[in-house]
MDTraj code that builds the backbone (N, CA, C; nanometers):
import mdtraj as md
import numpy as np

residues = "MET ASN GLU LEU LEU ALA PHE PRO ILE PRO VAL ASP GLY VAL ALA SER PRO TRP LEU ALA PRO ILE PHE GLY LEU MET ALA LEU ALA GLY PHE THR VAL VAL ILE TRP GLN ALA VAL ARG TYR LEU ARG ASN SER ASP ASN ASP SER ASP PRO ARG PHE ASP ASP GLU PRO GLY ALA PRO PRO ARG ASP ASP ARG VAL GLU".split()
xyz = np.array([
    [7.6600, 6.7646, 0.0374],
    [7.5937, 6.7283, 0.1577],
    [7.6144, 6.5776, 0.1827],
    [7.6466, 6.5492, 0.3101],
    [7.6725, 6.4077, 0.3487],
    [7.5413, 6.3418, 0.3821],
    [7.5252, 6.2200, 0.3425],
    [7.4101, 6.1418, 0.3813],
    [7.4393, 6.0745, 0.5104],
    [7.3392, 6.0745, 0.6007],
    [7.3531, 6.0128, 0.7297],
    [7.2863, 5.8771, 0.7256],
    [7.3615, 5.7746, 0.7271],
    [7.3014, 5.6348, 0.7240],
    [7.2652, 5.5951, 0.8687],
    [7.1549, 5.5278, 0.8814],
    [7.1088, 5.4877, 1.0144],
    [7.1995, 5.3796, 1.0722],
    [7.2366, 5.2801, 0.9907],
    [7.3167, 5.1686, 1.0351],
    [7.4264, 5.1439, 0.9309],
    [7.5332, 5.2187, 0.9337],
    [7.6355, 5.2005, 0.8285],
    [7.7094, 5.0641, 0.8482],
    [7.7310, 4.9957, 0.7445],
    [7.7984, 4.8639, 0.7512],
    [7.9313, 4.8839, 0.6778],
    [8.0447, 4.8646, 0.7485],
    [8.1729, 4.8860, 0.6862],
    [8.2069, 4.7625, 0.6026],
    [8.2227, 4.7834, 0.4741],
    [8.2551, 4.6736, 0.3794],
    [8.3604, 4.7317, 0.2810],
    [8.4270, 4.6419, 0.2124],
    [8.5208, 4.6926, 0.1076],
    [8.4427, 4.7397, -0.0137],
    [8.5120, 4.8004, -0.1071],
    [8.4476, 4.8597, -0.2158],
    [8.3924, 4.7606, -0.3220],
    [8.4398, 4.6384, -0.3186],
    [8.3939, 4.5387, -0.4193],
    [8.2565, 4.4808, -0.3783],
    [8.2302, 4.4701, -0.2448],
    [8.1008, 4.4143, -0.2039],
    [7.9929, 4.5193, -0.1930],
    [8.0306, 4.6386, -0.1841],
    [7.9372, 4.7521, -0.1632],
    [7.8228, 4.7558, -0.2645],
    [7.8458, 4.7422, -0.3954],
    [7.7316, 4.7507, -0.4909],
    [7.6354, 4.6314, -0.4788],
    [7.6802, 4.5187, -0.4200],
    [7.5956, 4.3987, -0.4114],
    [7.5083, 4.3981, -0.2891],
    [7.5382, 4.4775, -0.1938],
    [7.4704, 4.4681, -0.0614],
    [7.3248, 4.5176, -0.0725],
    [7.2963, 4.6281, -0.1444],
    [7.1631, 4.6797, -0.1481],
    [7.0629, 4.5786, -0.2122],
    [7.0981, 4.5220, -0.3310],
    [7.0011, 4.4256, -0.3904],
    [6.9875, 4.2979, -0.3030],
    [7.0981, 4.2537, -0.2389],
    [7.0886, 4.1350, -0.1582],
    [6.9963, 4.1575, -0.0379],
    [7.0157, 4.2731, 0.0334],
    [6.9284, 4.3011, 0.1493],
    [6.7873, 4.3263, 0.1017],
    [6.7713, 4.3885, -0.0105],
    [6.6399, 4.4085, -0.0666],
    [6.5635, 4.2746, -0.0940],
    [6.6378, 4.1808, -0.1526],
    [6.5754, 4.0475, -0.1799],
    [6.5416, 3.9731, -0.0533],
    [6.6302, 3.9851, 0.0494],
    [6.6037, 3.9229, 0.1765],
    [6.4768, 3.9814, 0.2449],
    [6.4673, 4.1153, 0.2333],
    [6.3527, 4.1805, 0.2982],
    [6.2256, 4.1419, 0.2250],
    [6.2311, 4.1352, 0.0922],
    [6.1135, 4.0970, 0.0100],
    [6.0747, 3.9513, 0.0431],
    [6.1710, 3.8602, 0.0591],
    [6.1432, 3.7200, 0.0931],
    [6.0775, 3.7148, 0.2319],
    [6.1316, 3.7862, 0.3233],
    [6.0727, 3.7835, 0.4620],
    [5.9303, 3.8399, 0.4597],
    [5.9072, 3.9439, 0.3909],
    [5.7712, 3.9992, 0.3786],
    [5.6750, 3.8997, 0.3124],
    [5.7229, 3.8346, 0.2097],
    [5.6384, 3.7339, 0.1436],
    [5.6007, 3.6198, 0.2389],
    [5.6925, 3.5760, 0.3207],
    [5.6683, 3.4658, 0.4149],
    [5.5620, 3.5139, 0.5201],
    [5.5763, 3.6367, 0.5620],
    [5.4790, 3.6885, 0.6675],
    [5.3343, 3.6916, 0.6023],
    [5.3273, 3.7447, 0.4795],
    [5.2007, 3.7486, 0.4145],
    [5.1399, 3.6103, 0.3924],
    [5.2285, 3.5158, 0.3459],
    [5.1858, 3.3801, 0.3222],
    [5.1269, 3.3171, 0.4492],
    [5.2038, 3.3336, 0.5622],
    [5.1543, 3.2739, 0.6882],
    [5.0246, 3.3429, 0.7376],
    [5.0103, 3.4700, 0.7157],
    [4.8830, 3.5412, 0.7546],
    [4.7673, 3.4825, 0.6753],
    [4.7854, 3.4706, 0.5469],
    [4.6815, 3.4199, 0.4609],
    [4.6425, 3.2760, 0.5073],
    [4.7386, 3.1916, 0.5303],
    [4.7168, 3.0538, 0.5768],
    [4.6355, 3.0540, 0.7066],
    [4.6794, 3.1418, 0.7992],
    [4.6120, 3.1450, 0.9298],
    [4.4705, 3.1917, 0.9129],
    [4.4458, 3.2939, 0.8311],
    [4.3096, 3.3427, 0.8176],
    [4.2177, 3.2470, 0.7416],
    [4.2733, 3.1681, 0.6474],
    [4.1942, 3.0680, 0.5774],
    [4.1584, 2.9534, 0.6737],
    [4.2455, 2.9169, 0.7612],
    [4.2180, 2.8043, 0.8550],
    [4.1577, 2.8434, 0.9868],
    [4.1303, 2.9710, 1.0049],
    [4.0784, 3.0137, 1.1330],
    [3.9276, 2.9853, 1.1483],
    [3.8562, 2.9502, 1.0428],
    [3.7096, 2.9204, 1.0534],
    [3.6963, 2.7749, 1.0920],
    [3.7209, 2.7412, 1.2149],
    [3.7151, 2.6068, 1.2595],
    [3.5834, 2.5697, 1.3304],
    [3.4885, 2.6638, 1.3286],
    [3.3649, 2.6357, 1.3991],
    [3.2848, 2.5281, 1.3304],
    [3.2975, 2.5144, 1.2008],
    [3.2171, 2.4128, 1.1283],
    [3.2932, 2.2787, 1.1161],
    [3.4146, 2.2716, 1.1624],
    [3.4927, 2.1508, 1.1522],
    [3.4707, 2.0644, 1.2758],
    [3.4203, 1.9403, 1.2599],
    [3.3925, 1.8556, 1.3729],
    [3.5198, 1.8059, 1.4514],
    [3.6302, 1.8173, 1.3825],
    [3.7561, 1.7772, 1.4529],
    [3.7909, 1.8685, 1.5681],
    [3.7308, 1.9925, 1.5729],
    [3.7673, 2.0876, 1.6699],
    [3.6605, 2.0991, 1.7795],
    [3.5669, 2.0024, 1.7863],
    [3.4647, 2.0023, 1.8914],
    [3.5303, 1.9679, 2.0259],
    [3.5016, 2.0404, 2.1252],
    [3.5566, 2.0204, 2.2588],
    [3.4397, 1.9832, 2.3502],
    [3.3974, 1.8543, 2.3444],
    [3.2931, 1.8105, 2.4310],
    [3.3541, 1.7282, 2.5410],
    [3.3363, 1.7729, 2.6653],
    [3.3886, 1.6923, 2.7718],
    [3.3318, 1.5526, 2.7805],
    [3.4196, 1.4549, 2.7990],
    [3.3721, 1.3176, 2.8091],
    [3.3501, 1.2461, 2.6765],
    [3.3709, 1.3145, 2.5640],
    [3.3491, 1.2564, 2.4369],
    [3.4638, 1.1615, 2.4044],
    [3.4325, 1.0487, 2.3440],
    [3.5468, 0.9548, 2.3081],
    [3.6405, 1.0204, 2.2050],
    [3.7663, 0.9873, 2.2001],
    [3.8546, 1.0456, 2.1032],
    [3.8167, 1.0039, 1.9664],
    [3.8364, 1.0952, 1.8706],
    [3.7972, 1.0608, 1.7298],
    [3.9144, 0.9981, 1.6574],
    [3.8805, 0.9109, 1.5642],
    [3.9820, 0.8490, 1.4815],
    [3.9725, 0.9178, 1.3460],
    [4.0650, 1.0135, 1.3212],
    [4.0538, 1.0987, 1.1948],
    [4.1427, 1.0499, 1.0869],
    [4.1898, 0.9227, 1.0982],
    [4.2749, 0.8714, 0.9929],
    [4.1952, 0.8521, 0.8650],
    [4.2568, 0.8875, 0.7534],
    [4.1899, 0.8624, 0.6222],
    [4.2575, 0.7350, 0.5598],
    [4.1752, 0.6412, 0.5310],
    [4.2262, 0.5135, 0.4758],
    [4.1949, 0.5019, 0.3278],
])
top = md.Topology()
chain = top.add_chain()
for i, resn in enumerate(residues, 1):
    res = top.add_residue(resn, chain, resSeq=i)
    for name in ("N", "CA", "C"):
        top.add_atom(name, md.element.get_by_symbol(name[0]), res)
traj = md.Trajectory(xyz[None], top)
């Protein structure tokens, strides 16, 4: 029985055994970055208690530099 590949990539026989692990590692790295960014976003999304994010009209600009 022939396997039907969704997106066949024509390569020579030498590179063929290396493609699956390489694409697998690239997919794993991309997934890791997406999870990392989601966790960072959710950790930093609680900005209600942070005074730097107060939007009061007419308030003077804050100087948030740490010396």
